[in-house]
N, C-alpha and C positions, 0 to 999 in steps of 0.2 A: 633105265627108261628115265631119263633128265623130266623137270617139271620146263614150263615156259621161264624163258631166257628175258630177263628185266633188265631198268637202267634205274638208275638215282641220278637226277637232276636238282641241279639246284636251280632254282628261280632268283631270277640276276634284277629285276624289276616289277611291278607289279600286273602285266600284262595278263598272268596267269595266275591270276588271286583270285576272279570267279571258277577257274576250272577246278583248282587246292580245293574251295570252298566246298564245291559240289561233291567232291573224293570223300571230305572229312565228313558232311553229311550224310553221304551214302553209306560209306562203309559205320560210320556208327550207330545211324538209325536202325541198324537191325537188332544193335545188344538192348534199341530202347526200352525201359521196364525191365531189362533184365541184370543191370550190374546196380551193386549198392558199395559204393554212393553211385548216384548215376554221374555217367559222364559228362562232364561240360563242354566237348566238341561238340554239340548240338546247340552250342549257346553262341558259336564262333561266328564271325561276321564277313565280309571283305575289308571293312576298317581294322578287327582286333586281328588278322594274318597280317595287313597292311605295316601295323606295329610290332608285329614280330620281326619282321621283313628289316625292316629300317632299325629294328634294333640289334640283329644277326641275319638271321637265316631262316629260309625256309626250304627245304626239299621236298620233291615229290617223286614217288616210284612209278614209270612205266611199262607198259608192255605192248610191245609191237607199236611205240610211238602215242599210246596213249594211258593217260594218266588213272 
């Protein structure tokens, strides 16, 4: 039995940064209060992710076209 197929996409511009931020907060929000030290992921903003994009690359994993 195989799991869901997914693909990793590189963000080429700022259009999907809000979507990336939502994914980061949704995923890491499940660990809030359970990680020691706490993850800094919940402090990310569209601007901070944009700075990462400007300085390199930002990637999203998608399943059926949804990040």
